[in-house]
LUMGU-393163 format. One record per residue (C-alpha): residue in three letters; x, y, z. Coordinates in steps of 0.5 Angstrom, whole numbers, padded with zeros to 4 digits, always signed. Each point is the difference from the previous one (the first is absolute). Layout:
residues N
ALAXYZ;...
END
This chain:
residues 869
UNK-0309-0073-0047;UNK-0004+0004-0005;UNK-0006-0002-0003;UNK-0007+0002-0002;UNK-0006-0004+0003;UNK-0007-0001-0002;UNK-0005-0001+0006;UNK-0004-0006-0001;UNK-0006+0003+0004;UNK+0002-0006+0005;UNK-0003+0002+0007;UNK+0000-0007+0004;UNK+0004-0002+0006;UNK+0006-0004+0000;UNK+0002-0004+0006;UNK+0006-0003+0001;UNK+0003-0003+0007;UNK-0002+0006+0005;UNK-0002+0005-0005;UNK-0006+0003-0003;UNK+0002+0004-0005;UNK-0005+0004-0005;UNK+0003+0001-0007;UNK+0002+0006-0003;UNK+0007+0002+0000;UNK+0007-0004+0000;UNK+0003-0001+0007;UNK+0005-0006+0002;UNK-0001-0004+0006;UNK+0003-0006+0003;UNK-0005-0005+0004;UNK+0003-0006+0003;UNK+0006+0000-0003;UNK-0003+0001-0008;UNK+0002+0007-0003;UNK-0007+0002-0004;UNK-0001+0006-0005;UNK-0007+0002+0001;UNK-0004+0005-0003;UNK-0003+0003+0006;UNK-0005+0006+0001;UNK-0004+0004+0006;UNK+0001-0004+0006;UNK+0002-0007+0003;UNK-0001-0004+0006;UNK+0004-0004+0004;UNK-0002-0006+0005;UNK+0004-0006+0003;UNK+0007+0003+0004;UNK+0000+0007-0004;UNK-0005+0005+0003;UNK-0002+0006-0004;UNK+0002+0004+0006;UNK+0007-0003+0000;UNK+0002+0002-0007;UNK+0002+0008-0003;UNK+0003+0002-0006;UNK+0008+0001+0001;UNK+0005+0004-0005;UNK+0006-0004+0000;UNK+0007+0002-0003;UNK+0006-0004-0002;UNK+0007+0002+0001;UNK+0001-0002-0007;UNK+0000+0006-0005;UNK-0006+0001-0004;UNK+0001+0000-0008;UNK+0000+0008+0000;UNK+0006+0000+0005;UNK+0003-0006-0004;UNK+0000+0002-0007;UNK+0002+0007+0003;UNK+0006-0003+0002;UNK+0001-0003-0006;UNK-0001+0006-0004;UNK+0006+0003+0004;UNK+0005-0005-0003;UNK+0002+0001-0007;UNK+0005-0005-0004;UNK+0006+0003-0003;UNK-0004+0002-0006;UNK-0004+0005+0003;UNK-0006-0005+0000;UNK-0005-0003+0006;UNK+0001-0007+0002;UNK-0006-0002+0002;UNK+0002-0006+0003;UNK-0006-0004-0004;UNK-0005+0003+0004;UNK-0005+0006-0004;UNK+0003+0005-0004;UNK-0001+0008-0001;UNK-0005+0003-0005;UNK+0002+0006-0004;UNK-0003+0004+0005;UNK+0005-0002+0006;UNK-0005-0004+0004;UNK-0001-0008+0001;UNK-0004-0004-0005;UNK-0003-0006+0002;UNK+0003-0004-0005;UNK+0006-0005+0002;UNK+0006-0002-0005;UNK+0001-0007+0003;UNK-0007-0001+0003;UNK+0002+0000+0007;UNK-0003+0006+0003;UNK+0002+0003+0006;UNK-0007+0002+0003;UNK-0003-0008-0002;UNK+0006-0002+0004;UNK-0002+0005+0006;UNK-0007-0003+0000;UNK+0002-0007+0000;UNK+0005+0002+0006;UNK-0006+0002+0004;UNK-0004-0006-0001;UNK+0005-0004+0002;UNK+0001+0004+0006;UNK-0007-0001+0002;UNK+0000-0007-0001;UNK+0006-0001+0004;UNK-0002+0004+0006;UNK-0007-0001+0000;UNK+0000-0007-0002;UNK-0006-0004+0001;UNK-0004+0007+0003;UNK-0005+0004-0004;UNK+0001+0006-0003;UNK-0002+0005-0006;UNK+0005+0003-0004;UNK-0003+0006-0003;UNK+0005+0004-0004;UNK+0008-0001-0002;UNK+0003+0007+0000;UNK+0007-0001-0004;UNK+0001+0006-0004;UNK+0000+0006+0005;UNK+0001-0004+0006;UNK+0001-0007+0001;UNK-0006-0003+0004;UNK-0007-0002+0001;UNK-0006+0000+0003;UNK-0003-0005+0004;UNK-0006-0002+0004;UNK+0003-0004+0007;UNK+0000+0000+0007;UNK+0004+0004+0005;UNK+0004-0007+0001;UNK+0001-0001-0007;UNK+0003+0007+0000;UNK+0004-0001+0005;UNK+0003-0006-0003;UNK+0001+0004-0007;UNK+0003+0006+0004;UNK+0006-0005+0003;UNK+0002-0002-0007;UNK+0007+0003-0002;UNK-0003+0001-0007;UNK-0006+0004+0003;UNK+0001+0008+0001;UNK-0006+0002+0002;UNK-0007-0002+0002;UNK-0005+0006+0001;UNK-0008+0000+0001;UNK-0004+0002-0006;UNK-0003+0007+0001;UNK-0006+0004-0003;UNK+0001+0006-0005;UNK-0006+0004-0002;UNK-0001+0005-0006;UNK+0002+0007+0002;UNK-0007+0017-0031;UNK-0003+0005-0004;UNK+0003+0006+0002;UNK+0007-0002+0004;UNK+0003+0000-0007;UNK-0001+0007-0001;UNK+0001+0002+0007;UNK+0007-0003-0001;UNK+0002+0003-0006;UNK+0000-0007-0004;UNK-0003+0003-0007;UNK+0005+0006-0001;UNK+0005-0003+0004;UNK+0003-0007+0001;UNK-0005-0003-0005;UNK+0002+0004-0005;UNK+0007-0002+0002;UNK-0001-0007-0002;UNK-0003+0002-0006;UNK-0008+0000+0003;UNK-0005-0004+0003;UNK+0000-0005-0005;UNK+0008-0002+0001;UNK+0000+0002+0008;UNK+0003-0006+0004;UNK+0001-0005-0006;UNK+0004-0006+0001;UNK-0001+0001+0008;UNK-0004-0005+0004;UNK-0003+0001+0006;UNK-0002-0006+0005;UNK-0005+0002+0005;UNK-0001-0004+0007;UNK-0007+0002+0001;UNK-0008-0003-0001;UNK+0001-0002-0007;UNK-0003+0003-0006;UNK-0006+0001-0005;UNK+0003-0002-0006;UNK-0006+0002-0004;UNK+0001+0007+0002;UNK+0001+0005-0006;UNK+0006+0003+0004;UNK+0003-0007-0001;UNK-0001-0001-0008;UNK+0006-0001-0004;UNK-0004+0003-0006;UNK-0001+0007+0001;UNK+0006+0002-0002;UNK+0003+0000-0007;UNK+0007+0000+0003;UNK+0004-0007-0001;UNK-0001-0004+0007;UNK+0004-0006+0001;UNK+0001-0004+0006;UNK+0007+0002+0002;UNK+0005-0005-0001;UNK+0002+0000+0007;UNK-0006-0002+0003;UNK-0002-0007+0001;UNK-0006-0001+0004;UNK-0007-0003-0001;UNK-0007+0000+0000;UNK-0004-0004+0004;UNK-0006-0003-0003;UNK-0007-0001+0004;UNK-0007+0000+0000;UNK+0000+0008+0001;UNK+0006+0002-0003;UNK+0000-0004-0006;UNK+0004-0001-0006;UNK+0002+0006-0004;UNK-0001+0005+0007;UNK+0008+0002-0001;UNK+0002+0004-0006;UNK+0006+0004-0002;UNK-0002+0005+0005;UNK-0001-0005+0006;UNK+0005-0005-0001;UNK-0001-0004+0006;UNK-0004-0002+0006;UNK+0000-0005+0005;UNK-0003-0001+0007;UNK+0003-0002+0007;UNK-0004-0002+0006;UNK+0002-0006+0003;UNK+0001+0003+0007;UNK-0007+0003+0000;UNK-0003-0006-0002;UNK+0004-0004+0006;UNK-0004+0005+0005;UNK-0007-0002-0003;UNK-0001+0007-0002;UNK+0000+0000-0007;UNK-0006-0001-0004;UNK+0001-0002-0007;UNK-0006+0003-0003;UNK+0000+0006+0003;UNK+0008+0001+0000;UNK+0000-0003-0007;UNK+0006-0005+0000;UNK+0003+0003-0006;UNK+0003+0007-0002;UNK-0007+0003-0001;UNK-0001+0006+0005;UNK-0006-0001+0004;UNK+0002+0006+0004;UNK+0001+0006-0005;UNK+0007+0002+0004;UNK+0005-0003-0005;UNK-0004+0002-0006;UNK+0001+0007+0003;UNK+0007+0000+0002;UNK+0002-0003-0007;UNK-0004+0005-0004;UNK+0003+0006+0004;UNK+0007-0002-0002;UNK-0001-0003-0007;UNK-0007+0000-0002;UNK-0001+0002-0008;UNK-0001+0007-0002;UNK-0006+0004-0001;UNK-0005-0005+0003;UNK-0007+0003+0001;UNK-0002+0001+0007;UNK-0008-0001+0000;UNK-0002-0001+0007;UNK-0008-0001+0003;UNK-0001+0003-0007;UNK+0004+0007+0001;UNK+0006+0001-0004;UNK+0007+0002+0003;UNK+0005+0000-0005;UNK+0005-0005-0003;UNK+0004-0004+0004;UNK+0008-0002+0000;UNK+0005-0003+0004;UNK+0007+0003+0001;UNK+0003-0004-0005;UNK-0005-0002-0005;UNK+0004-0004-0004;UNK+0004-0004+0005;UNK-0003-0008+0001;UNK-0003-0003+0006;UNK+0001-0007+0003;UNK-0004-0001+0006;UNK+0001-0004+0006;UNK-0006-0001+0004;UNK+0001-0001+0008;UNK-0005+0004+0004;UNK-0007-0001+0000;UNK-0006+0004+0002;UNK-0003-0004+0006;UNK+0007-0001+0004;UNK+0005+0004-0003;UNK+0006-0004-0001;UNK+0006-0004+0003;UNK+0008+0001+0000;UNK+0001-0007-0003;UNK-0004+0001-0006;UNK+0002+0007-0002;UNK+0008-0003+0000;UNK-0002-0005-0004;UNK-0003+0005-0005;UNK+0006+0005+0001;UNK+0005-0006-0001;UNK-0004-0002-0007;UNK-0001+0007-0002;UNK+0008+0001+0000;UNK+0001-0007-0004;UNK-0005+0003-0005;UNK+0005+0005-0001;UNK-0005+0006+0002;UNK+0004+0007+0000;UNK-0004+0003+0006;UNK-0004-0003+0006;UNK-0006+0004+0002;UNK-0002-0001+0007;UNK-0007+0003+0002;UNK+0001-0004+0007;UNK+0003+0000+0007;UNK+0001-0005+0005;UNK-0006+0000+0006;UNK+0006+0001+0005;UNK+0007+0002+0001;UNK+0005-0005-0002;UNK+0002-0003+0008;UNK+0008-0001+0001;UNK+0006+0004+0000;UNK-0002+0004-0006;UNK-0006+0001-0004;UNK+0004-0001-0006;UNK+0001-0007+0001;UNK-0006-0004-0002;UNK-0002-0004-0006;UNK-0004+0005-0004;UNK+0006+0006+0001;UNK+0006-0005-0001;UNK-0004-0003-0006;UNK+0000+0007-0004;UNK+0007+0001+0002;UNK+0002-0006-0004;UNK-0005+0003-0005;UNK+0004+0007+0000;UNK+0006-0004-0002;UNK-0003-0003-0005;UNK-0001+0007-0003;UNK-0007+0000+0002;UNK-0003+0007+0002;UNK-0005-0001+0006;UNK-0005+0006+0002;UNK-0004-0002+0006;UNK-0006+0005+0003;UNK+0002+0003+0007;UNK-0007-0003+0003;UNK-0007+0004+0002;UNK+0002+0000+0007;UNK+0002+0007+0001;UNK+0001+0006+0002;UNK+0003-0003+0007;UNK+0008+0000+0000;UNK+0003-0006-0002;UNK-0006-0003-0003;UNK+0004-0002-0006;UNK-0001-0007-0003;UNK+0005-0001-0004;UNK+0007+0000+0003;UNK+0006-0002-0005;UNK+0004+0005-0004;UNK+0000-0004-0006;UNK-0007+0001+0000;UNK-0003+0006-0003;UNK-0005+0002+0004;UNK-0006+0005-0002;UNK-0005+0004+0004;UNK-0006+0003-0002;UNK-0001+0007-0002;UNK-0007+0004-0003;UNK+0000+0002-0007;UNK-0003+0007-0002;UNK-0006-0003-0003;UNK-0006+0000+0005;UNK-0008-0002-0001;UNK-0004+0004+0005;UNK-0007+0001+0000;UNK-0004+0003+0006;UNK-0006+0002+0003;UNK-0003+0007+0001;UNK-0005+0000+0006;UNK-0006+0004+0001;UNK+0004+0005+0004;UNK+0005+0001-0005;UNK+0005-0004+0003;UNK+0005-0004-0005;UNK+0002-0007+0002;UNK+0005-0004-0004;UNK+0000-0007-0002;UNK+0002-0006-0004;UNK-0004-0004-0006;UNK+0001+0000-0007;UNK-0007+0002-0001;UNK-0005+0005-0004;UNK-0003+0005+0004;UNK-0007+0002+0001;UNK-0003+0004-0005;UNK+0001+0007-0001;UNK-0001+0005+0007;UNK-0006-0003+0002;UNK+0000-0002+0008;UNK-0002-0008+0002;UNK-0003-0002+0006;UNK+0005-0004+0005;UNK-0003-0006+0003;UNK+0004-0005+0004;UNK-0001-0008-0001;UNK-0002+0000+0008;UNK-0005+0005-0001;UNK-0003-0004-0006;UNK-0001-0006+0003;UNK-0007-0004-0002;UNK-0004-0002+0006;UNK+0001-0007+0000;UNK+0008+0002+0000;UNK+0004-0001+0007;UNK+0003+0006+0004;UNK+0002+0006-0003;UNK+0007-0001+0003;UNK+0001-0006-0003;UNK+0007+0001-0003;UNK-0001-0005-0006;UNK-0006+0004-0002;UNK+0003+0006+0000;UNK+0005-0002-0005;UNK-0005-0001-0006;UNK+0001-0007-0001;UNK-0007-0002-0002;UNK-0006+0004-0003;UNK-0005-0004+0003;UNK+0001+0003+0007;UNK-0001+0007-0003;UNK-0006+0004-0001;UNK+0000+0002-0008;UNK-0005+0005+0000;UNK+0004+0004+0006;UNK+0007-0001-0004;UNK-0003+0001-0007;UNK+0003+0006-0003;UNK+0005+0002+0006;UNK+0007-0001+0002;UNK+0001-0006+0004;UNK+0004+0000+0006;UNK+0005-0006+0002;UNK+0004-0002+0005;UNK+0007-0002-0002;UNK+0002-0005+0006;UNK+0006-0005+0001;UNK-0004-0005-0004;UNK+0002+0003-0006;UNK+0007+0000+0001;UNK+0000-0007+0002;UNK-0004-0002-0007;UNK-0007-0002+0004;UNK-0004+0006-0003;UNK+0001+0004-0007;UNK-0001+0006-0003;UNK-0002-0004-0006;UNK-0006-0003+0004;UNK-0001+0007+0003;UNK-0001+0003-0008;UNK-0005-0006-0001;UNK-0004+0002+0006;UNK+0000+0007-0002;UNK-0002-0001-0007;UNK-0005-0005+0002;UNK-0004+0005+0005;UNK+0001+0005-0006;UNK+0005+0005+0004;UNK+0003+0006-0004;UNK+0006-0001+0004;UNK+0004-0003+0005;UNK+0005+0002+0005;UNK+0004-0004+0005;UNK+0002+0003+0007;UNK+0006-0003+0003;UNK-0001-0004+0007;UNK+0005+0003+0005;UNK+0004-0007+0001;UNK+0002+0000-0007;UNK+0006+0004+0001;UNK+0007+0000-0004;UNK-0004-0004-0006;UNK+0002+0002-0007;UNK-0006+0001-0004;UNK+0001+0000-0007;UNK-0005+0004-0005;UNK-0005-0006-0001;UNK-0004+0000-0007;UNK-0007+0001+0001;UNK-0005+0000-0006;UNK-0005+0006+0004;UNK+0001+0006+0004;UNK+0004-0001+0006;UNK+0006+0000+0004;UNK+0004-0002+0007;UNK+0002+0004+0004;UNK+0006-0002+0003;UNK+0002+0004+0006;UNK-0004-0002+0007;UNK+0000+0007+0001;UNK-0003+0003-0006;UNK-0005-0006+0001;UNK-0002+0003+0007;UNK-0001+0006-0003;UNK-0004-0002-0005;UNK-0004-0004+0005;UNK-0001+0005+0004;UNK-0003+0005-0006;UNK-0005-0006-0001;UNK-0002-0001+0007;UNK-0001+0007+0001;UNK-0005+0000-0006;UNK-0004-0005+0002;UNK-0007+0003+0002;UNK-0003-0005+0006;UNK-0007-0001+0003;UNK+0001+0004+0007;UNK-0004-0006+0004;UNK+0002-0006-0004;UNK+0007+0002-0003;UNK-0002-0003-0006;UNK+0003+0003-0006;UNK-0005+0004-0004;UNK+0005+0004-0005;UNK+0006-0001-0003;UNK+0003+0007+0000;UNK+0007-0001-0003;UNK+0002+0001-0007;UNK+0006-0001-0004;UNK+0003-0001-0007;UNK+0006-0004-0003;UNK+0005+0002-0004;UNK+0002-0005-0005;UNK+0007-0003+0001;UNK+0002-0003-0007;UNK+0004+0006-0002;UNK+0007+0000+0002;UNK+0003+0006+0003;UNK+0008+0001+0001;UNK+0004+0003+0006;UNK+0006+0003+0001;UNK+0002-0004+0007;UNK+0001-0006-0003;UNK+0004-0004+0001;UNK+0000-0001+0008;UNK+0001-0006+0004;UNK-0006-0004+0001;UNK-0001-0002+0008;UNK-0001-0007+0000;UNK+0007+0000-0004;UNK+0005-0004+0005;UNK+0005+0004+0003;UNK+0008-0001+0001;UNK+0004+0000+0003;UNK+0002-0007-0002;UNK-0001-0005+0006;UNK+0006-0004+0000;UNK-0003-0005+0005;UNK-0005-0002+0004;UNK+0001+0005+0006;UNK+0000+0005-0005;UNK+0007+0002+0000;UNK+0001+0005-0006;UNK+0004-0002-0006;UNK+0005+0004-0004;UNK-0004-0001-0006;UNK-0005+0005-0003;UNK-0007-0002-0001;UNK-0004+0001-0004;UNK+0004+0001-0006;UNK-0005+0005-0003;UNK-0008+0001-0001;UNK-0004-0001-0006;UNK-0007+0001-0002;UNK-0004-0004+0004;UNK-0007+0003+0002;UNK-0006+0000-0004;UNK+0003-0004-0006;UNK-0004-0003-0006;UNK+0002-0007-0002;UNK-0003-0005-0003;UNK-0004-0005+0004;UNK-0001-0008-0001;UNK-0007-0001-0003;UNK-0001-0005+0007;UNK+0003+0005+0005;UNK-0002+0001+0006;UNK+0005+0003+0004;UNK-0004+0007-0001;UNK-0007-0002+0000;UNK-0002+0007-0003;UNK+0004-0002-0006;UNK-0003-0007+0000;UNK-0002-0001-0008;UNK+0004+0006-0002;UNK+0006-0001-0005;UNK+0004+0006+0004;UNK+0000+0002+0007;UNK+0003+0006+0004;UNK+0003-0003+0006;UNK+0006+0003+0004;UNK+0006-0002+0005;UNK+0008-0002-0001;UNK-0002-0005-0004;UNK-0002+0005-0006;UNK+0007+0003+0002;UNK+0004-0005-0002;UNK-0002-0003-0007;UNK+0001+0008-0002;UNK+0007-0001+0002;UNK+0000-0007-0003;UNK-0002+0003-0007;UNK+0005+0006+0001;UNK+0005-0005+0001;UNK-0001-0003-0006;UNK+0001+0006-0004;UNK+0007+0000+0003;UNK+0001-0006-0001;UNK-0002+0001-0008;UNK+0005+0005+0000;UNK+0005-0003+0004;UNK+0000-0007-0001;UNK+0007-0001+0004;UNK-0002+0004+0006;UNK+0000-0004+0006;UNK-0006+0000+0005;UNK+0004+0005+0005;UNK+0001+0004-0006;UNK-0007+0001-0002;UNK-0002+0001+0008;UNK+0005+0006-0001;UNK-0002+0003-0007;UNK-0007+0000+0004;UNK+0002+0003+0007;UNK+0005+0005-0002;UNK-0005+0003-0005;UNK-0006+0000+0004;UNK-0003+0007+0002;UNK-0002+0002+0007;UNK-0004+0006-0002;UNK-0008+0000-0002;UNK-0003+0003-0007;UNK+0000+0007+0004;UNK+0007+0000+0001;UNK-0001-0001+0008;UNK+0003-0006+0004;UNK-0004-0007-0001;UNK-0005+0000+0006;UNK-0001-0007+0004;UNK-0006-0001+0004;UNK+0001-0002+0007;UNK-0007-0003+0003;UNK-0006-0004-0003;UNK-0005+0004+0002;UNK+0000+0007-0004;UNK+0007-0001-0003;UNK+0000+0006-0003;UNK-0001+0004+0006;UNK+0006-0004+0003;UNK+0005+0001-0006;UNK+0008+0002+0001;UNK+0006+0000-0005;UNK+0002-0007-0002;UNK+0006-0002+0002;UNK+0004-0006-0003;UNK-0003-0005+0005;UNK-0007+0002-0003;UNK+0003+0001-0007;UNK+0006-0003-0001;UNK+0004+0004-0005;UNK-0006+0003-0002;UNK-0006-0001-0006;UNK+0002-0004-0006;UNK+0003+0004-0006;UNK-0001-0004-0006;UNK+0003+0004-0005;UNK+0006+0002+0004;UNK+0001-0007+0002;UNK+0002-0002-0008;UNK+0005+0005+0001;UNK+0003+0000+0006;UNK+0007+0002-0001;UNK+0004-0003+0005;UNK-0002-0007+0004;UNK+0001-0003+0006;UNK+0002-0007-0001;UNK+0001-0006+0005;UNK+0000-0007+0000;UNK-0002-0007+0003;UNK+0007-0001+0003;UNK-0001+0007+0004;UNK-0007-0003+0002;UNK+0003-0006+0003;UNK+0006+0005+0004;UNK-0006+0004+0003;UNK-0004-0007+0002;UNK+0007-0002+0003;UNK+0001+0006+0004;UNK-0006-0001+0004;UNK+0001-0004+0007;UNK+0000-0007+0000;UNK-0002+0000-0008;UNK+0005-0005-0002;UNK-0004-0007+0000;UNK-0006+0004-0003;UNK+0004+0003-0006;UNK+0003-0007-0001;UNK-0006-0004+0001;UNK-0004+0005-0005;UNK+0005+0002-0005;UNK+0006-0005+0001;UNK+0005+0005+0001;UNK+0005+0000+0005;UNK+0000+0007+0005;UNK+0007+0003+0001;UNK+0001+0006+0004;UNK-0005+0005-0002;UNK-0001+0007+0003;UNK-0005+0002-0007;UNK-0006+0003+0004;UNK-0006+0002-0005;UNK+0003+0007+0001;UNK+0006-0002-0005;UNK-0004-0003-0005;UNK+0000+0004-0006;UNK-0007+0002+0000;UNK-0003+0006-0003;UNK-0001+0002+0007;UNK+0003+0001+0007;UNK-0003-0003+0006;UNK+0004+0000+0007;UNK-0005-0003+0006;UNK+0005+0003+0005;UNK+0006+0004-0001;UNK+0005+0000+0005;UNK+0004+0007-0001;UNK+0002-0001-0007;UNK+0000-0005-0006;UNK+0003+0000-0007;UNK-0004-0002-0005;UNK+0001-0002-0008;UNK-0004+0000-0006;UNK+0003-0002-0007;UNK-0003+0003-0005;UNK+0000-0003-0008;UNK-0001+0005-0006;UNK-0005-0003-0005;UNK-0001+0006-0004;UNK+0005+0005-0004;UNK+0006+0003+0004;UNK-0002+0005+0005;UNK+0002+0004+0005;UNK-0004+0000+0007;UNK-0001+0005+0006;UNK-0002-0003+0007;UNK-0004+0003+0005;UNK-0003-0002+0006;UNK-0005+0002+0006;UNK+0002-0003+0006;UNK-0005-0004+0006;UNK-0002+0003+0006;UNK+0006-0001+0005;UNK+0005-0002-0005;UNK+0006+0003-0004;UNK+0001-0002-0007;UNK+0006+0000-0004;UNK+0000-0002-0007;UNK+0007-0002-0005;UNK+0000+0002-0005;UNK-0005+0006-0002;UNK+0002+0000-0007;UNK+0002-0005-0005;UNK+0000-0002-0007;UNK-0001-0007-0002;UNK+0000-0004-0006;UNK-0004-0005-0004;UNK+0000-0006+0004;UNK+0005+0002+0006;UNK-0001+0000+0007;UNK+0000+0006+0005;UNK+0000-0002+0007;UNK-0004+0006+0005;UNK+0003+0000+0007;UNK-0005+0003+0006;UNK+0002+0001+0007;UNK-0006+0000+0005;UNK+0002+0003+0006;UNK-0006+0001+0006;UNK+0000+0006+0003;UNK-0004-0001+0006;UNK-0004-0006+0003;UNK-0007-0001-0003;UNK-0004-0006-0001;UNK-0005+0003-0005;UNK+0001-0002-0007;UNK+0003+0006-0005;UNK+0001+0001-0007;UNK+0004+0002-0005;UNK+0002-0001-0008;UNK+0006+0000-0004;UNK-0002+0004-0007;UNK+0005-0001-0006;UNK-0001+0004-0006;UNK+0003-0001-0007;UNK+0001+0005-0005;UNK-0004-0004-0005;UNK-0005+0000+0004;UNK-0001-0006+0004;UNK-0002+0001+0008;UNK+0001-0006+0005;UNK-0003+0000+0007;UNK+0003-0004+0005;UNK-0004+0001+0007;UNK+0003-0001+0006;UNK-0004-0003+0007;UNK+0004+0000+0007;UNK-0005-0002+0006;UNK+0005+0000+0006;UNK+0006+0005+0001;UNK+0005-0001+0006;UNK+0005+0006-0001;UNK+0005-0003+0005;UNK+0002-0007+0003;UNK-0003+0001+0007;UNK-0007+0003-0002;UNK-0006-0004+0001;UNK-0007+0001-0003;UNK-0006-0002+0004;
END
């Protein structure tokens, strides 16, 4: 059901049967056989025979086809005159997507919901339960709060396919358009930034959005901005997301929190029971993909240029299912995805990953990935962050071949400031801050050595963090540089740079330096805005060098040991001006890595992950006015943060440019265009490097492999003219899933498809990469290429992975527009090896098109009787 509702402000508690429910969000429940529709929020309690500890959220899927499958089958049945017969259930709009209207008033989706309700009433007759969501568009099922015994009852029903426990999920620019070459490349091809992404709707499953941010205004462009006809979403209206929040740019906004509410972790005032972003993450990712062009970035009184999203004229639809305090839950996320697909988004951007690897026979079989498979069938391109759990192998948190997975790279803009010590040693740091005046050197005084006489021990950790000026002797600190400890408390949000800056100003310090506690290792420090000279030394090793200089410069009384002189001096060089590096891009240490784990035992899948890398480090983006995710940017309108969460929306925005140019492209065609044109070289022409360790990551770099960077670094302009594409279909993925041992019941339950005998492995899918987890002697692999450009002749070359011989046929071919060409690879193990090795297929067209297909082979067995330990 589509509706817009106005929150009444009612905050009372409704008591029904054995329930107490705090009002705030629609949910359906049955108490003593009475079906009720309630507007629940925040949390509820149980009493009587239904103990709170007994009830948990389950995601239940039914065997009957969801709407997208049902309509899809109907679309394939044409009448004799060539028209599509919809059987009275729905119709297609002019873009080939399903509209939500029904000619005969009998809507298949409504039928599914009624069937779900009937099933629950029959199976759990006279018992208490709370149905949180109806899933009907991408998967047919529901989320329900029930006991383990009730779950077993449902599982025994023939109508029920799967009953799974809900699980938790987590969240995983001014210059990147220039770094990606958009102004002179992709944007130019689309007619300029005022047209880039026009007519495309990107759906964001995230923490919401700040609708008042200028990045999402529809009045900054003189170009027409009609809401696309194929989009049918709505805008929730609440107290903190009032009428008028949506516009022609921000075309839809909803929130989903029912599962979080049942767990008692949702706080309506803090988490905002609305699409409003109280975190900042969703506002940031939305602006990276599709923020308006040329929005001024002013932070802490400093100007940092103008920001733009990758597709500045694309539309944004927000589906809030993530929250600052606790992350989110799959039941809410699946509901958001289901709604986004039904609303008609073209692209789904997921800067979120599950907190655990899905259990079962394969990682692909879980409600989230299965819903996204149906989204792909509906023509929606799905992009997901790889996760921030690198650099360990098999740390990938995005698994399925129909999902486009993005890792994080650095780009070439760097904000570096540094300090020069009295012994002429220079130490680099991070901080968006001015420098001290001129060449003057200033005395260094640690907070632990500047305590008032009535303060506690100088070894107190908290006192060294400079969070309270009342503990410091202003006469001692005034005019000098204050030194503060950056401890784990900063990482946990218990202490903040902002409070330390207030302290420094209150005691009249000239500047501030934070030295890193040795226990803070592997934490990504973003350049932090400071309104006085300052910096953070991010390296524990450099911090030790700095402290050694400081301590050795102290002059102490020989008898008492008291400090009689602070001898250490330094000056702070400003960090407001960016510098540009030739070593970018490089894979960041935190970016999750392949090989793709197929199951919980970490068996390697025959699928390359990530698909590619995109800018994810130190990314400027819009920030919510009430955003608290990064305390250092609280109250600011822009923030600079890092993660694969920032990389994914870059690709979502670039995909919108491809969708705009090629409206008929399937999701896999978009994936191919992005992948085959990616670059494996940095700005200097050297191989892209990958950081290998948390500590001192730049000292542990080595050349990146496809398991680090996928096909390489995204090339936005080349992706708009790929020449050839490798396409694949929903049926191909069904065949792939059916080939997994023991998967037939799961495939039937999730998709309604009956498995026939299938030997289609991930290697056999027509992907723009070739991955073989175990090459046993020899393997024949075929890739099907389709020409979307002018007639062209291609030469084919290759580099073979170590311990593998490669044969490619043909080595030269001519292909006309619209024609297809098969490329056959024979890969043969030449020796036994359990180490992954990599190669590449290159296709070079005489009209300038260049495509690269990476080869990744893990285990090689050269003879049938060989063993590898």
